[in-house]
C-alpha positions in Angstrom: -25.4 128.8 137.4 -25.1 129.0 133.7 -26.5 132.0 131.7 -27.9 132.0 128.2 -26.0 133.7 125.4 -27.1 134.3 121.8 -24.7 134.0 118.9 -26.3 136.5 116.5 -26.9 140.2 116.9 -29.0 141.5 114.0 -32.2 143.5 114.1 -35.7 142.3 113.4 -38.4 144.9 112.9 -37.1 147.0 115.7 -36.3 144.1 118.1 -32.6 143.8 119.2 -31.0 140.5 120.0 -29.2 140.9 123.2 -25.9 139.3 124.1 -27.4 137.5 127.1 -30.6 137.0 128.9 -30.9 138.9 132.2 -30.9 136.1 134.7 -29.8 132.5 135.1 -32.1 129.9 133.6 -33.2 126.7 135.3 -35.9 125.7 132.8 -36.6 126.0 129.1 -40.2 126.1 128.0 -40.9 125.4 124.3 -43.9 126.1 122.1 -44.5 123.6 119.3 -46.1 125.2 116.2 -43.5 127.3 114.4 -40.9 126.7 117.1 -40.0 123.0 117.3 -42.2 122.0 114.4 -43.0 123.5 111.0 -46.5 125.2 110.8 -47.1 123.3 107.5 -47.0 119.9 109.3 -49.5 121.1 111.8 -51.9 122.8 109.4 -51.4 120.7 106.3 -51.0 117.3 107.9 -52.2 117.0 111.5 -55.4 119.2 111.3 -56.6 117.7 108.0 -56.0 114.2 109.3 -58.1 114.9 112.4 -60.8 116.5 110.3 -61.0 113.6 107.8 -60.9 110.9 110.4 -63.3 112.4 113.0 -66.5 110.8 111.7 -65.0 107.3 111.6 -63.3 107.7 115.0 -66.5 108.9 116.8 -68.6 106.1 115.3 -66.0 103.5 116.5 -65.1 105.0 119.9 -68.0 107.3 120.8 -69.1 104.9 123.6 -65.8 104.8 125.4 -65.8 106.9 128.6 -62.9 109.1 127.7 -64.2 109.9 124.2 -67.7 110.4 125.5 -66.4 112.9 128.0 -64.8 114.9 125.2 -68.1 114.7 123.1 -70.2 115.8 126.1 -67.9 118.8 126.7 -68.1 119.7 123.0 -71.9 119.6 123.1 -71.8 122.1 126.0 -69.3 124.3 124.0 -71.7 124.2 121.0 -74.5 125.5 123.2 -72.3 128.3 124.4 -71.2 129.2 120.9 -74.8 129.3 119.8 -75.7 131.5 122.8 -72.9 133.9 121.8 -74.2 134.2 118.3 -71.2 132.4 116.6 -73.5 130.3 114.4 -71.9 126.9 114.9 -73.4 123.9 113.2 -76.6 122.9 115.0 -76.5 119.6 116.8 -79.1 116.9 116.0 -79.9 113.7 117.8 -78.4 111.6 115.0 -77.0 108.1 115.9 -74.0 108.6 113.7 -73.2 111.9 115.4 -72.8 113.6 112.0 -73.9 117.0 113.3 -71.4 116.7 116.2 -68.6 115.8 113.8 -69.6 118.7 111.7 -69.1 120.9 114.8 -65.7 119.3 115.4 -64.7 120.1 111.9 -66.0 123.6 112.2 -63.9 124.1 115.3 -60.8 122.7 113.5 -61.4 125.1 110.6 -61.6 128.0 113.1 -58.4 126.8 114.8 -60.3 126.9 118.1 -58.1 126.2 121.2 -60.8 124.1 122.8 -59.7 121.7 125.5 -62.2 118.9 124.5 -61.4 119.4 120.8 -57.7 119.1 121.5 -58.3 116.0 123.6 -60.3 114.4 120.8 -57.7 115.4 118.2 -55.0 113.7 120.3 -56.9 110.5 120.4 -57.4 110.5 116.6 -53.8 111.3 116.0 -52.8 108.4 118.3 -54.3 106.0 115.9 -52.5 107.6 113.0 -49.2 107.4 114.7 -49.7 103.8 115.7 -50.7 102.8 112.2 -47.7 104.6 110.7 -49.9 107.0 108.7 -48.5 109.9 110.7 -44.8 110.7 111.4 -44.1 114.1 113.0 -41.6 116.7 111.9 -39.2 118.8 113.9 -36.7 121.4 112.7 -33.2 119.8 112.2 -31.7 121.9 114.9 -34.1 120.6 117.5 -32.6 117.1 118.3 -29.0 118.4 118.8 -30.3 121.2 121.0 -32.3 118.9 123.2 -29.2 116.7 123.5 -27.0 119.7 124.4 -29.5 121.0 126.9 -29.7 117.6 128.6 -25.9 117.5 128.9 -26.1 120.9 130.6 -28.7 119.5 132.9 -31.4 121.9 131.8 -35.1 121.1 132.3 -36.9 121.2 129.0 -40.7 121.3 128.9 -43.5 121.9 126.4 -46.4 124.3 126.5 -48.8 123.9 123.6 -52.5 124.3 122.9 -52.4 120.7 121.7 -53.3 118.1 124.4 -50.5 116.5 126.5 -51.3 113.3 124.6 -50.8 115.0 121.3 -47.5 116.5 122.5 -46.1 113.2 123.6 -47.2 111.5 120.4 -45.5 114.3 118.3 -42.2 114.0 120.0 -42.4 110.3 120.4 -43.0 109.6 116.7 -40.8 112.1 114.9 -38.7 111.5 111.8 -35.7 112.2 114.1 -36.8 109.3 116.4 -38.2 109.3 119.9 -37.4 112.7 121.5 -39.5 112.3 124.7 -36.5 111.2 126.9 -35.3 114.8 126.5 -38.5 116.4 127.8 -39.5 116.5 131.5 -43.0 118.1 131.5 -45.9 118.9 129.2 -48.5 121.6 129.6 -51.7 122.2 127.6 -54.8 124.3 127.8 -55.6 122.8 131.2 -52.8 125.0 132.5 -54.6 128.0 131.0 -54.5 130.2 127.9 -51.2 130.8 126.2 -51.9 134.6 126.3 -52.7 134.6 130.0 -49.8 135.6 132.3 -51.3 133.4 135.0 -50.7 130.3 132.9 -46.9 130.9 132.9 -46.9 131.6 136.7 -48.6 128.2 137.2 -46.1 126.5 134.9 -43.1 128.1 136.7 -44.5 126.9 140.0 -45.0 123.4 138.6 -41.4 123.4 137.4 -40.3 124.5 140.9 -38.7 127.6 139.5 -39.1 131.4 139.9 -40.5 133.0 136.8 -37.2 134.7 135.9 -35.5 131.4 135.9 -37.7 130.1 133.0 -37.2 131.1 129.4 -40.1 130.6 127.0 -39.4 130.2 123.3 -42.3 130.8 120.9 -43.1 132.1 117.4 -46.0 134.2 118.7 -45.4 137.6 120.3 -48.8 137.5 122.0 -47.7 134.4 123.9 -44.3 135.9 124.7 -46.0 139.1 125.9 -48.0 137.1 128.4 -44.9 135.1 129.5 -42.9 138.3 129.9 -45.7 139.9 131.9 -45.5 136.9 134.3 -41.8 137.5 134.7 -40.4 134.8 132.4 -37.5 135.5 130.0 -38.5 135.2 126.3 -37.1 134.4 122.9 -39.0 134.9 119.6 -38.4 132.0 117.3 -38.2 133.0 113.6 -38.7 129.9 111.3 -39.4 129.5 107.6 -43.2 129.7 107.0 -44.0 131.4 110.3 -46.6 134.2 110.4 -45.2 137.7 110.5 -45.3 139.2 114.0 -45.7 142.7 115.3 -42.8 144.8 116.3 -41.6 143.8 119.8 -38.7 143.9 122.2 -38.4 140.2 122.5 -34.9 138.9 121.6 -35.1 136.6 118.7 -33.4 133.5 117.3 -33.6 131.6 114.0 -32.4 128.3 115.4 -32.0 126.6 118.7 -28.3 126.4 117.8 -28.2 130.2 118.7 -29.1 129.4 122.3 -26.1 128.5 124.4 -24.8 128.6 128.0 -21.8 130.6 129.1 -19.4 128.7 131.3 
């Protein structure tokens, strides 16, 4: 079984890059925002697109069963937010669903990791990708790394707060081409929170791997902490434009080119 090695050995706020991870790896689990894809694309392109197209989309598709399911779940979430004193936009019985759209936009503005919101966003983005208005971005080291990992017969999967549909659309419509053939599985909030160790245990089980055989790569130490608590190996991904992270003991990389396998 191959092991992982890292080419670089500098320090980052007290965290040391080790020469190798501690156990063989069978599966690579990747975050999206700030890991495979620039934060600016997510926050300056995708979220504004969903926000500005939500009203039109709900008016045109609100009667379809899958969209209606999202909207009903959002109504329930709104009631819970109001009960908790979070002051969400109040819902009205308006035919154009303007108050519900206002709540959707409020959730987007608050970067809520809501399952029905993420499901609705994915459906809105699907129209944008199909029309050509949207074209996703990945860091330039991502496609060659995916190719290299496939050659090494490594399983590569995605875990993101975005819906599975949104994940497939992003990797299927990138400026580097269709990258979905390199990916075996997709996990979203239905697998659990990204800061809950149980989510990573469930994912490892779905990948038919023990937790130490899975390495999770993310830009967020809170997510890596949860993965490590579940027994996964972890790598902190440092990318231009990423948010500063607390001091941690997670080994770090600046590029997927720094992840390799010893023979």
